[in-house]
N, C-alpha and C positions, 0 to 999 in steps of 0.2 A: 544581604548576598554576597557572594554565592551559594544558594539554599543546596544544602545536596540531601538525596532522599535513598538508603539502600534497602535493596530488600533480603528474606534470608532464604529462597527460593527464587530463582527468576522467571521474571516476567515475561509479557509478550507485546503491553500496550500500556503508555503514559498520558491522561491527560488530565490537565489542568486548565483555567480560565484564568486569562491577566488583566488588570488593568490599571492607569495611572493619569491624572486629570492631566499631569506634566507634559505628556506624549512618552517618545522615547522609542524602543526596544524592547521586546522581555525572547530569550534565547531555552529551549530547552536541549539539550543533550544526554544520551543514553549509552551506557558501556557497558561491559561485559565483564566478568566477573576477574580476568586479566588485564582489565584495560581496555581493552579494542573499543575503538568509536564502533557500536551500532549505529545512531543516528543521531540528526542535531537536525533543528527548524528556530526562524526565528521568524516572531511578527512584531508589528506597528504597532505599540503602545495607542490607547484613548481613553475618556475615560469610562466606557463604558465595559464590560469583559466582554473578553474575546477566546474564545479555546483554544488553544495548543497542545498537539501531540507528540508522541516520539513514540515507534512501534519496531520489532523484530522480534526476533529469537535470541535468548540468554539477555534479558537484562537484568542485572545488577545493581543497580546505580544510575539514579538519575539526576543531572544537575541543572539547577534554573537561575538566573541572572535577569538583570534588566538593567539599560542606561539612562533610566530613565532620573532627573537630577532629582527630582523627590520621593517621595513614600511610592509604593506600587503594593498593587493587591492580588492576592493569588486565591479563588478560591473553587471550588465543585472539581473538587479532583476523584478522577476518575483509575481507575486498573484494573488490567485483566490479567490473568497470570498465566493462560490456557490457548494452544491454539488448535485448527482444525489438521486431519492428518486425511490420507487416500488421495482420490481424486477433488481436484477442483476445477468446476465449468464457470466462466464468466459467460453466461447469455445475453446477448443483444438484439435481441427481435426487429425485425422494424415493422411498424404498426401491426397490424394482425399477420401477420408471417408464426407457423407454426415452431414448435420446440420440438426438433429434428432428434437436439442429442441426448435429451435424458431417455427417452423411447430405446436409444438405440441401445447406452449404456445397461438399461434393465435388460434389453434380449441379449448381452454381450455376458449376464453374470454380476455386473456393475452397478448394483442398486442403490449404496452407499452413498454416491457422489455428491459435494455440498454444491450447491447450484446458488449464485447470487449475480446479481443483474446491474447494479450500476459501479464505474468505476473504482470511488471512494472502497464498499468494499471488499472488490476484486483487489486493491492494493494493500487493504490490511489483513485479509484471509491469504495471500499468496508472499506476505511477511514475515507469519504470524503463523505460519504453517509449515510441518512438515509435509510436503504433499510428495507423492508417487509421480501423478501427471496431471499438467494443465492445459484443460481445455479451453483455447477461447473462439466461440463462433459471434464474430463481431462483423455480425449484418445489420443493425441498426445505427451504429454509430460507433467511430472509433473510440483509443484509448487516448485518456488526458495523460500528456508526459509523465507524471510521477505512475499511475500505473505500467506503462510499457519501462519507465526505469523498472520497477521491482520483478516486472515479466524479463530484464533483459537480466540482472539478478541470481534469477533459479536457473537462467539458462547458465550463466558464466558458474555457478556453484555445481552444476552439471546437471542440472532437472531436466525432465522428460516434457514436451510441448508437445500441441497439435493447436496450430493456429489457420482461421478462417475468418476471413477480414475481407472485405469486397474493396473495403476504401486504404489499401496497403501503400497507396502513393502521401500518405499522409504522415506515412514512418520513412520517406526512404532516407532520410539522412538520420534516420536514428540507428544505433548499435546490435537493436535486437533484430534485424534484418540480417545482418551477417554471421551475429551469433547464433542463429537457426538458421543459414546458411538457405536463406531467402532473396532473392533477387526482384526487386521491382520492375516492372516493363511496361506498363501505361497505366494511367486512369482507368476505370471501371467504366466511366461512359464513353470512352474512346471504343 
């Protein structure tokens, strides 16, 4: 290492599995055509293969390397070259609560919205798509830090957001609230 993979056409997602019996770390970094950093992630290595991914719009080069003191293995490569567009909805219902967002969008003439239900899918979709609007209906669970970071990055880049979350107290120290002009008052249960 390091090893570099170049793409003739930009991609939005690159995943590979890494392993080494001697341990160490594997790092994967994605770059745009102009050399700008898009995403970088690191994992600890073991004898079992572990997936590592980078994502974002406009990836033209991925570099991966390892700090393992001996040989390391790369396998199971997956590449996705296109993200979504239009309206993205994260639907996180509580137990058997109803989905009110989808029927409302249909009534408003927006039948083609992309609906995701878990935070990993949401992070992937928001980082790889060209969305006109992102709707977060978080009634059942909160956003993990990487998904909240993706939403904040979308806001910084001028994205439009509708946020409905019963647990804003979980984000009271996260930049997303300031970025969208929301002030946290008190916990839901209070």
